[in-house]
C-alpha positions in Angstrom: -15.0 -16.0 -8.1 -14.6 -14.4 -11.6 -11.9 -11.7 -11.1 -12.0 -10.4 -14.7 -15.5 -8.9 -14.3 -15.0 -6.8 -11.2 -11.5 -5.9 -12.4 -12.9 -4.4 -15.6 -15.5 -2.5 -13.6 -12.8 -1.0 -11.3 -10.4 -0.2 -14.1 -13.0 1.8 -16.0 -13.6 4.1 -13.0 -10.1 5.5 -12.6 -9.7 5.9 -16.4 -12.9 8.0 -16.6 -11.9 10.1 -13.6 -8.4 10.6 -15.2 -9.9 11.8 -18.4 -12.3 14.2 -16.7 -9.6 15.6 -14.4 -7.0 16.0 -17.1 -9.5 18.1 -19.1 -10.1 20.4 -16.1 -6.6 20.3 -14.5 -4.8 23.5 -13.8 -1.0 23.9 -13.4 -1.3 23.1 -9.7 -3.0 19.7 -10.3 -1.1 16.5 -11.1 -2.8 13.3 -12.3 -0.8 10.1 -12.2 -1.5 6.5 -13.3 0.6 3.9 -11.6 1.2 0.2 -12.5 3.2 -2.2 -10.4 4.2 -5.8 -9.7 5.1 -7.0 -6.2 6.2 -10.3 -4.8 3.8 -11.0 -1.8 4.7 -13.4 1.0 2.1 -14.1 3.7 2.4 -16.4 6.7 -0.3 -17.2 9.3 0.6 -18.6 12.7 -1.4 -20.3 15.4 -0.7 -20.8 19.1 3.0 -20.7 20.2 4.0 -19.5 16.7 3.1 -22.8 14.9 2.9 -22.1 11.2 -0.5 -22.7 9.7 0.1 -21.6 6.1 2.3 -19.7 3.7 1.1 -17.9 0.6 3.4 -16.5 -2.0 3.4 -15.1 -5.5 3.3 -12.0 -7.7 0.6 -9.4 -7.3 0.1 -6.9 -10.1 -1.8 -3.6 -9.5 -3.1 -0.4 -11.0 -3.9 2.9 -9.3 -4.9 6.4 -10.1 -3.9 9.4 -7.9 -4.7 13.1 -8.1 -2.7 15.7 -6.2 -3.4 19.4 -5.9 -1.1 22.0 -4.3 -2.9 23.7 -1.5 -1.5 26.0 1.1 1.9 24.8 2.4 1.5 21.3 0.9 -0.4 19.0 -1.4 -3.8 17.5 -1.0 -4.0 14.1 -2.7 -6.4 11.1 -3.1 -6.6 8.0 -5.2 -8.1 4.6 -6.0 -6.3 1.3 -6.6 -7.1 -2.3 -7.6 -5.2 -5.6 -7.7 -6.3 -9.0 -9.0 -4.0 -12.0 -8.6 -3.5 -15.5 -7.2 -1.0 -16.9 -4.7 0.3 -20.4 -4.1 -1.2 -21.7 -0.8 0.8 -24.2 1.3 -0.8 -25.0 4.7 -3.8 -26.7 6.1 -7.5 -26.6 6.2 -9.6 -25.3 9.1 -9.7 -28.9 10.4 -5.9 -29.2 10.3 -5.6 -31.3 7.1 -2.6 -30.7 4.9 -3.6 -28.5 1.9 -1.8 -27.2 -1.2 -3.9 -25.1 -3.5 -4.3 -21.5 -4.8 -5.8 -18.4 -3.2 -7.5 -15.9 -5.5 -7.4 -12.2 -4.5 -9.3 -9.1 -5.6 -8.4 -5.9 -3.7 -9.7 -2.3 -4.0 -8.3 0.6 -2.1 -9.5 4.2 -1.7 -7.3 6.9 0.0 -7.0 10.6 0.8 -4.4 12.7 2.6 -2.3 15.8 2.9 1.5 16.3 2.6 3.0 19.2 4.5 6.2 20.8 3.3 8.9 20.9 6.0 11.4 23.1 4.3 12.9 22.5 0.9 13.8 18.8 1.2 11.5 17.3 3.8 7.8 16.7 3.9 5.4 14.9 6.2 2.4 13.1 4.8 -0.8 11.9 6.6 -3.1 9.5 4.9 -6.4 7.7 5.5 -7.2 4.5 3.5 -10.1 2.1 3.2 -9.4 -1.3 1.8 -11.6 -4.2 0.8 -10.1 -7.6 0.0 -11.8 -10.7 -1.4 -9.8 -13.9 -0.7 -11.0 -17.2 -2.1 -9.0 -20.3 -1.0 -9.8 -22.7 -3.8 -11.4 -26.1 -3.1 -9.6 -29.4 -3.8 -11.0 -32.9 -4.3 -10.7 -33.6 -0.6 -11.1 -30.1 1.0 -13.8 -27.5 0.6 -13.0 -24.0 -0.4 -13.2 -20.9 1.9 -14.4 -17.4 1.1 -13.1 -14.5 3.1 -14.0 -10.8 2.8 -11.9 -8.2 4.6 -12.9 -4.6 5.2 -10.5 -2.3 7.1 -9.7 1.4 7.5 -6.0 2.5 7.9 -4.1 5.5 9.1 -0.6 6.3 7.9 2.1 8.9 8.4 5.2 9.2 6.2 8.4 11.2 6.2 9.8 12.0 2.7 13.3 13.3 1.9 14.0 14.9 -1.5 17.6 14.3 -2.5 19.9 17.1 -3.8 21.2 15.1 -6.7 21.7 11.7 -8.3 19.2 9.3 -10.0 16.8 9.2 -7.0 14.4 12.1 -6.6 13.1 11.1 -3.1 12.9 8.4 -0.5 10.1 7.9 2.0 9.5 5.9 5.1 5.8 5.4 6.1 4.2 3.8 9.2 0.7 2.5 9.0 -1.9 0.8 11.3 -5.4 -0.4 11.0 -8.5 1.2 12.5 -11.0 -1.5 13.3 -12.0 -3.9 10.6 -14.2 -7.0 10.0 -13.8 -10.3 8.3 -16.7 -12.3 6.8 -16.0 -16.0 6.4 -18.1 -18.6 4.7 -17.8 -22.0 2.9 -21.0 -23.0 1.0 -22.4 -26.2 2.6 -19.6 -26.3 5.2 -19.6 -23.0 7.2 -22.5 -20.5 7.4 -21.5 -16.8 7.1 -19.8 -15.5 10.2 -18.4 -12.0 10.9 -15.2 -11.7 12.9 -13.7 -8.4 14.3 -10.1 -8.2 13.1 -7.1 -7.8 15.3 -4.8 -4.8 15.1 -2.4 -4.5 12.2 0.7 -2.4 12.1 3.6 -2.1 9.7 5.9 0.1 7.6 6.9 0.7 4.1 10.0 2.2 2.4 9.7 3.6 -1.2 11.6 5.8 -3.6 11.1 7.6 -6.9 13.6 7.4 -9.8 12.7 9.8 -12.7 13.0 8.2 -16.2 12.1 11.3 -18.2 9.0 12.3 -20.2 7.3 11.1 -23.3 4.2 12.0 -25.3 1.3 13.1 -23.1 3.2 12.3 -19.9 5.2 15.1 -18.2 6.9 12.6 -15.9 7.6 8.9 -16.1 9.0 7.5 -12.9 10.2 4.2 -11.5 9.0 3.5 -7.9 10.5 0.6 -6.0 9.2 -0.3 -2.6 9.3 -2.7 0.4 6.6 -3.1 3.0 5.8 -5.3 6.0 2.6 -5.7 8.0 2.0 -7.7 11.2 -1.6 -8.5 12.3 -2.6 -9.8 15.7 -4.9 -12.8 15.9 -8.6 -11.9 16.0 -11.1 -12.8 18.7 -12.8 -16.1 18.2 -16.4 -16.4 17.1 -18.8 -19.3 16.9 -19.4 -20.8 13.5 -22.5 -22.6 12.4 -23.7 -25.0 9.7 -27.4 -24.9 9.0 -27.8 -22.6 12.0 -26.3 -25.1 14.4 -23.2 -24.2 16.3 -20.2 -26.4 15.3 -17.2 -24.8 16.9 -15.2 -21.5 17.0 -13.2 -19.8 14.3 -10.8 -16.8 14.2 -8.3 -15.1 12.0 -4.8 -16.2 13.0 -1.8 -14.0 13.4 -0.4 -12.8 10.1 3.0 -11.6 8.8 3.1 -10.1 5.3 6.0 -8.9 3.2 5.8 -7.2 -0.2 8.7 -6.3 -2.5 8.5 -4.8 -6.0 8.4 -1.8 -8.2 6.1 0.0 -10.6 5.9 2.7 -13.2 4.1 6.0 -12.6 2.9 8.1 -15.5 2.0 11.7 -14.6 0.5 14.6 -16.5 
């Protein structure tokens, strides 16, 4: 995997969209560019809660979002990318102890609408499509593993705008997956196999702290956040090598935490 090439391709897209939108934007339209750094902690568990692996590390990201006031609320949509690596402490598919690194490249596309519920409350509904490339790196003794996730998500969030103080608003959001597939392969070890993913559910808590304005940017905000997602184990599927069935494979139960903050520049 060469993360720098797809990253440059995805970064060019939001920047071009931002430039075009800013040129056409009316007063009712807000364009924002967000950067963030989150600590990510992932655990996968097998039968009876036995830990299979832990991944941890820092995950930087970049996103572009466009919002337009429409009716009693705001219509919004965006695109985001992340490219990072996590320390992997666990075992191979055969149960052998393994310490290595997992490389990730993620892209997300979302759209939604936020309804105003009076002066200080609003309710947001959002759809998201995510694609994740996860490559567990090979070692001298264990082959690497390539995983490709594709999922749709539905989310609903309640936001409260504070009357005063340094925090502009706080928001709690609940999300869950809608279907999803995982493609697994390991060249020379496992032929490609597609697995339907188990259901994922979780929540996030975030806030916005205004920092002022500068230059082209009407608003510069700090956005801290915390999220957790639990994913059920997937059904098992047969895996093959050279077209010959060798056994079964599935995606284990997953528990993921993320904690961090980012800057959002709006104009």
